[in-house]
N, C-alpha and C positions, 0 to 999 in steps of 0.2 A: 504494500500500500504506500503510495507516495506521501511525502511529508507535508506538502502544501504549506510552505513557509510563509510567514508574514513578510510583506515587503514594505519598505519605507516609501517607495515610489514605484508606480506601475506604468509601463510603456507599451502601448499597443501599436505595433508597426505592421499589422496584418495588411496584406494587399500591396505592400511596398517591395520593390525589387532592390537587389544588391546594387550599390553599396548603402542605400538609405537606412535599412534597419540598424546596421552597425554604426553609421554616423550619428543617428539619433540616440542610440544607446550610449555612445561616447559622451555626447552633450549632456545626457541625463545623469551619467555617472559623475560628471564634473559638478553637478548641483548638489551631490550628496557629500556627507562627511565620511571619513574613513570608518569602515565596518558597517555602514548602512547598506541596505540591500535593495537592489533594483530588480524588479520582475519584468522581463521582456517577453512579449508574445509576438511571434513572427510566423509568416506563412512562406517566406522565401526559402526554398530548399538549401540554398547556399549558406543560410544562417547556421545550419548544423555544423559546418566546417569553419565558417568565419568567426563565430564567437569564441570557440576554444582556441583558435590561433591568436585572436586578439588578446585574450587574457594571458596566454603564454608569454606575450611580449609586454605585459603590463604588471602592475602590482595587484590587479583585481583577481578575483577567484570565482569560478562557477561552483556554487554550493549544491545546485541541483539542476538537472535537465530532464525535461519530459518531452517525448515525441508523441503527439496525439494524432488524430485524424486530420492531416493537412496543416497542423500547427506545431510549432516548436516553442517550448516555454523554458526560459532560463531564469534562474535566480542568481544574480551576480553580486558578490560582496565587493564594495569599493575597497581598494587597497590603501 
């Protein structure tokens, strides 16, 4: 059973294509303070690879990832 974490900020980027989901997520993360959590819901299949690559190169961390029917949900903790 998924954890369904509480998020400090939720970002709905459904319907947007690469690179917009990631750009909007980066901007949203900049609004948070360290350790706060951003929940991102995306429909772009590229998100599944883009977000993990992005956090690898940053201080942020993906706490949880869910792949649903046509949607990808990430809980990203600001570094």
